[in-house]
N, C-alpha and C positions, 0 to 999 in steps of 0.2 A: 504494500500500500504506500502511495506517495506521502512523504513527510515534507512539510514546508515550514518556514519560520515567518511569521507575520508580526511585525512590530515587536520582535523579541520573544514572541510566544510560539511554542512548537505545536503544530497542528498535524494530525493524521487525516488525510483526505481519502474518502472511500468512494468506490463505484463512479468514478468520474465520467466513464463512457456510458453510463446508464441513461436511456432516453426517458425523460420526464414528461415531454409533450410529444406524443406520437404524431399528432397532426402536422407538426412543423419539424419533427426530428430533433428538437432541442434537447441537448444533453445536460447532465448535471454540471459538467465543467463549464458550460456556457452560462449557467445560472450563477455559479460562483464568480465567474469573470465579470458578469454584469454588476454584481454587488461590489466587487473590487473597484470597478471604474467609477461608480457613482457614490461611493461611500462619503465623500466630502460634502456632498449636497444632502444626503440622507441623514447622517448621524446627528446634526444639530436639531433635527425635528424629533429625534428619539431621546435626546439627552434628558436624563432624570425622569423619564416616563416608563413605568412598568410595561413590558412588552408581552403581549399574548401572541403565541405562534399558532399558525394553522399549518400542520405538517402533513405532507403527502409523500411518504417514502417511495411509493410506486407511481407518483405523478397524479394529476387531477382525476384520472379515471380510477384510481385505486382507493385504498382505505384512507380516511381522514382522521387526524387527531387535533383537537383544539387544546393546546398545552399552555397552561399558565405557570405551573411549577417547574423548577429546574429538573431536567431528566437525570436519571442515574448516570454517573460518570461525568457530570459537569465539572470542568476544570476549576481549580481553586481560585484562579485569577479572574474568573467571570464575576462581575459585580452583581449583587442582588439587593433587593429592598424588601422590607416587611411592610405590608399594607393591610388595611382592614378587609375582612371577608365576612359576608352575612352567614355563611354556612360553617366556617371553621374558626371564626373569631379573628384570626389573622392568616395570611399566607405569604409565602416568599415568592417573588417574581424576579425575573432577570432584567437588568438594565443593559441595553445595547448602546455603548458609548464610545467604542473604538472599533477599528477595522478587524482586529483579531476576533473579538466577540461576534461581530457580524459574520465573518467567514466561518467561524465555528457553527453558528446557528444555521447558515445556509447549507453547510455540509450535512446537517441533519434533515435536509429536504424541508426546512421551514420556509415554504414558498411565500407565505403571507405574514406580514408583521402588522399587528394592530395595537393601538395605544389609546389611553383615555385622554380627556381634555384637561387633566390635572397632572401635577408633578408628584413624585413619590413622597416628598417631604410635606406636601400640602394636599392630603387626600380630600376629595370632594370640594376643592377650591379651584375652580376652573380659571385658566388664563386664556381661553379661547372658546368660541362657540362654533359648532359644526352643524351643517345642514346636509342631509343626504337626499338628493333629488333623484327619485327612482321612477322610471317610466313604467306605466301599466301596459297591458296588451293594446297594441295599436298605436302606442307612442314610442318615441325613441330618444336618443341623446340630443337630437336637435330640438325636440320638445322640451327637454330638460334645459337646453340653452335658453329658450325663450323664458322659461320659468326662472332661470338664474338671473336674468336681467330684471325681471319684476321684483325678485327678492332683494337684489342688490340695491335697487332704487328705494325700496321700502326701508331697508336698514340705513341707507344714507340719510333718510329723513330724521333718524334718531342719532345722527352723528357717528354711525358705525361704518367701517370700511371693510369690504369683503374681498377675498382672493379665491380663485377657483382652481380646481384640479379635476381631472376625470377620475371616476371611481376605479377605472381599470376593468369594469364590468359593463353595465348598460347605461349608467347615469353619470352624474356630476356631484362633487362635494364643494360646498362653500365654507370657507374658514374665516373667522372674524377674531382678531386679537382683542382681548379684554383685560381691563384691570381686574385683579383677583376678585372673584365673585363666587359665592356659594353655588354649587352645581344645581341645587333645586331652584334657585332664583333664575339661573340661565335657562333651565328647562321651562319654567313658567313663562318667561318672556318669549322664548322661541315658540311655545305652543300658542300663545296669544297672537303672535304675528302670523303664524301659519293659518290659524282660523280666520283672521282678517283677510288674508290673501285668497283663501278659498271662497269667502263670501264675495270678494271683489271680482274674481276670475273663475267662476264655478265651472265653466266649460273646459278649462285647462288644468286647474289645480285642485288637489284634495289633501286635507290635513289629517284624515282619519285612516286607521290601519286596515279597514275592511277591504279585502282584496276584491270582493264582488263589485265594488263601486269604482275601481281604478281604471276600467277600460277607457283608453284614449286620453288618459289624464296623467299628470305627474304628481307623485306622492311627495309632499314636503315632510320628510321624516325628521322631526325635531327631537325625537326621543333619545338620540345618541348623545345628548348632552347630560343624561343622567349619569351620576357618579359611577354606577356599575357597568356602564356601556363603554365599548371601545369602537374605534373607526380605523379603517385601513390607512396606514401611514403614507405620507407622500413618498413616492418612488418605490413603494413595495410592488413586487411582482404578484399577480393574481393567478389563482388556480382555475384558469379557463381553458378552452380548447387550445388557444395559443398563449404564449407567455406575455400577456398584456401587462401594462404597468399603470399604476395610479399616478397620472402625470400632471404636474402644474401646467396651466394654460393661461395665456393672457386674454384679457377681455376682448381685444381686437381679434384674436384668433377665433374666439367664440362667435363674434359678430360675423366674421367672414366665412364661417363653415357652411357648406352647402350639402355635404354628404356625411353620413355617420363615420366614414373612414377618415374624414378630416380630423376627427376627435378620438381616434383610436391609435394608441402607440404601444410598441412592444420593446423588448430588451435590446433589440438591434438599433432602435432609433433614439432612445432616451439619452444615452451618453453624448451623442452629438448635439442634442438639444441643449444639454447643460453647458457644453463647450461654447455653443453659439449664443445662448440666451442667459446663462447663469441660472441661479436658483430663483425662479419666479416667485417662490414663497418666502424668500429671505426677509421681506418686511414683517412677517409674522414673528420673527425672532427679535425684533427691535421694540423694546419696552415703550418707546415714545409713540408707537403706533396704537398702543392699547388704550381703550376708552371704557368708561363705565356705562352700564345699561341705564336707560331712563327708568326712573322710579316714580310711581308704580308702573307695572306693565301697561302698555298703551291700550286705550279703549278701542272697541270695534269702530271702524269708520270706512265708508265706501265712497269713492269719488262719484260725483253726481253724473258724470258722463262715461263711466268706465264700461267698456264692452270688450269682448274678446275677438270680434271680427269687425272689419271695416264696413260701414253702412254703404248702401247703394247711393251714389251722389244724387242729390235732388236736381231737378231742372233749374236752370238759372232763373232766379226771381227778378222782380223789377228792381231798378236802380235804387241804391240806398238800403237794400235789405241784406240779411245774412245769406251767404252763398253755400258755405260748407260748415258742417257740424263735426265736432270731434267724436270718436277718435279717427285719425287719418294715419295710415301707414307711412313712415318716413322712408326716404330714399337713402341708402347707405352706400358709401364708396367701397369698392374692392381694393385689394392691395396691388401695388405696382412695384416691380423690381427696380425700375428706373423712371425718372421724370419724363413723360412723353414729349415728343416734339411739338412745335407750335401748330403743325398741320396734321397731327396724328389722330385727333378726335373730331367727330362730326361737327362741321361748322367752325372748326378752329378751336384751339385749347385755351381755356381760361384757367389761370393758376391762382388759387386762394390760399391764404395762410391756414394751416390746420391748427385749430384751437383745442384747448383742454378744459372742458367744462361739462355742463348738462345740456344735451341736445333737447331742444324743445320747439314745438310749434306754438305760435302765439295767435290766439283768436281774439280779435278786437270786437267786442260785443256791447260796448257802452260802459259807463261808470259802474264799478262794482261787479261786472260780469265777465271780466277778462279771464281767459283760461290759458295756462301755459302747459300744454300737453307734452308729457315725456314720451320717450319711444314706446313705453309700455302702456300708455293711456292714463297715467297718473297726473293729477293736476298739481303743478308746482307753484301756482300763483300765491297760495297762502304764505309760503316761505319767502316770497320776494315781492312784497307789496309795492315797493317803489317802481319796479319793472311793470307790474300789473297796471299801476296808475298811468305810467307813461304810454303803455299800449292802448289803454282805454281812450286816449285822446286822438288816436288814429281814426280814420273813417270806419264806421261800423260795418263789419263784414269782411274786413281785411284779414287774411291769414298769412302769417310769416313763417319762414323756416329759419332757425338760427341756433345760437349757442349761448347759454347763460355762463358767464365767466366771472371770476373774481381776480383782482389784482392787488398786490401789495408792493408799494414803491416801484410801480411800473413793471412788475414781474407777475405773470400768470400764476395763480396759486390755487390749484384745484381743491386742496385740502380745506381751504376756507369755506368752500361750498358745503362741506359736511358739518360745519359748526352751526349753532343756532343763530337765528337772525339777531337776537340780542347781543350775542358774543361778537358777531361780525360788526355790528354798529358800534359797540364799545371800543373796538380796535380800529375804527374808521377804515374798514375794508371796502374798497370800491367794487360794486357789482354792476355789470353791464349785460345787455342783450345784443349780441353781434349778429346782424341779419345777413343771410346770403341767398335768400330766395323768397319769392312771392307766389303763393299758391291760389289765392282768391282775392277778388276785388269787387266791391259792390256794383261798380258800373260795367266791369268787363267779365264778371262771372268766374267760373272755375277755370283756372289758368294751367292746370296740370298737363293738358294736352297741347300747350303752346310751347314753342322753342324757348330755351333758356334765355336767349338774347332778348326776346320780347318781355319775358318775365322780369329781367333785370332792369330794363328801361322803365317799366312801371314801378318797380321797387324804388328806384331813385326818386321818382315823383312822390311816392307815398312818404318817404323819409325826409323829403325836403322840409327844412325848418323844424324837424323833430328834435335833434340834438341829443346829448347824453340824457339818460343812460342807454338810449337806442343808437346804435351805430351800424354802418355798413362794413362788411369785412374788407380788409385790404386785398386787392386782387390786381392782376396784370395779365396782358396777353403776350408779354415778352418773357421768354423762358430764362434768358440770362438774368434779367432783373429778379425773377422769382427765385432763382438759385441763390442770388446775392441776399435776398431777404431771408431765405431759409437759414443761411449760415450766420448772417449778421445778427439775427434776432433770436438765435438759439438760447443765449443767456437769459432772454426775457421769457423763456418757457414755450417758445414756438416749437411744435413737434415735427413739423414738416409741411407738406403741401397737399392740397386737395385739387385734383385736376378734373375739369368738366368740359364737355363739348358744348359749344354755344348753340348747337342745333338740337341738343338732347331734350327729350320730354321728361316730365316728372313721373316716371314709371318704375316704382320700387322693384318689381319682379321681372323687369325686362333686362336681361344681361347685356343686350346690344346697346342699351342706353345708360349703362351704369357709369358712375363716377369712379375715379381712382384716387387713392391716397398713397403718398410716398413719405416714409419716415426718414429722418436724418439720423445717421450713425457714422461717426468719424473716429479716427485715431488721433490722439493728442498726447503731448508730453505732460507729465505731472511730477511734483516733488514727493518723494517717498519720505514721509515724516516718521514712520515707524511701522511695526507689524504686530499682529496678534499671533499667539502660538508659543513656541519655544525658540531659543536662540539657534538651535540646530534644525528646527522644523517649523519655519514660518507658515502660517495658515492663511491669514488675510492681511492685505496691505492697506495701510491708512495713508491716503493721498491728499495733497492740496493741489487744486486745479489753478489754472492761470487767473481765473476770475476771483480767487480767494475761497471758493467753496471747498469743503472737505468731503471726502467720499471714501467708502471702503470697497475693495474689489470683491467681485463675485463672478464665478464660483471660487471656492477655495483653491489654493495653489496645488498643482500636482507635485509629485516627488521631484521631478527634474527642476521645475520652477522654484520649489522651496530650497533646493540645494544651491541654485544660482543666487537667490537672494541672501541666503545665509552666508555664502562665501563672500559676496560683495559687501555685506554689512559688518564683517569681522573687523573689530577695532573701532567701529563707529557707534556701538550700542551704548545707550545710557542706562540708568537704573530702571528696571522694569516697574511699571505702575499697574494698578488694578482698574480696569474700565468696566462699568456696569453692563455694557452691551457686548464687548469683545473679550472680556476676561483679562488675562495677563497680556500687557502690551509693552513691547520694547521700543522706546523712542530712539531715533537716530540723531546723534549729536551733530553729524555732518550729513544732511539729507542727500540721497541719490536722486537721479532723474530716471524715470521709467516711461515707457510708452504704453498707453492703454487704449482699448476700444471703448469709446464713450457713447452710449446711446442716450438720446434725448427723450423727453416725454414726462409723464406724470411722476414716474419713479426712475430717475436717471441711474444707470448702472455703469460700472467701469470694469472691464475685463483685462487682466494683465497680459501684455503681449511680449515685452522684452525690456531688458535693461538698456539704457542709452549709453553708448560708449563715448559720446561727445559731450 
């Protein structure tokens, strides 16, 4: 039997050629290699959380063991924790906090890793909330995607931010970082929100566990927030026909998905995703992202115009009357690998700045009746009364498409939109509605079947004299000018460009008429101020960018990169300090210069590329 040494621990690996997934021919050795490749992203999400293993010695088609206790023969160096148990008083469970323990567990054919929402030292005190979106018969992961946006929006109304991952099976998981909260309070809140959303969107969502009622719907499983429950960990392999993985996904990925395969990932794909994207769930590990639940749990409320399908447009009424009623499906841009040429789109290309805020359709219906319809049909107007009042002064019947944005000192700050109105006003946060389309006009009727060029001409007329907080988006027909804007305004929070054909109609489901978005991602130099980890094994670099911002690299350094940084830092290290987010940090008395791939957007990320020799 092969013997290997992992981080100084001796492991005996068995049956490496055994096929665990007959459908794909995946061998046990490939499972071990997958966990080896992704351990730096996985382990932080397991740290100090008791792990429950789902073991399949003969693969998913064989016998299953759900193991909470350490098995006989567990090495003495494997860390454990004693936690409360309803049946035994207490029980001992394994903590998977290093590569050696992870490889040891994978060698036991522990295909799945499940963890609670609390840490071993704080039983039943949750630091995150989880939602399992499970499709019923006739629904699929794309249905779960629609439900995820509805849930995300509802949580944002309470100042909570959610991150998503696939379950690795049929659905999606949403994770929300929380300030320490008793698990029973988290469950009560989640149950109330689930019931509210079911009442609002009864054709798509269900909050009860009765399987007979789930056909064609998405079950909002809030129950996994109970202290006794566990959820599949990020990056865990699942015991399905193929070795699929519970994979973090960006919200833009969810929005762009058109097939279930777009949201299905296996062990051959995830390592490259981590290399390219970093750990998309890294913000969950940042204590500054954690917020408290609203108290008490929110009452039931239902948007006055919420529907689950778009209504049939009414015939254009007489001038001065309302033309379109909410909800209206919004047109979403697809992804573009490159910024299209000026003549690449129908009627010529228009380049708009891509903003980071709440997408909303604005319905001008007179004083006190404005509606700001989110992508999922929710009315955002109560949270933004100044915007609603400004829109109410437009001609009754106007319908705008745009983005609600917040700025602080001239920089777009999405996180400010998640705060309460009172908190924003106290800090003098500016909120605007940036318009980029006109869908209806009291004199010209429903404009969605008119070319974009005509809609924009009327939009300019409608907004003439309006002034802040209503603004028209910055746009140009000059590609070089657009690229200059994209780069020059990156520090202000501009994510990229949205590109539209001037002859396109407003047809959300028509691929031939879709818009395109291009995100900015560049390499840049940064000063290496220090690193987390050990002097011989740096884990995460702490950087200062040219504009003065500080940022930590993600994903964690691989072995080669860590050795490179350790060698270059020798003789430069100051006295290590303790950081609440990164643990032990070694500052550099004489900073080095490194090159990183810096992505822009709501959560900027920096991926280490190389040390600069100059």
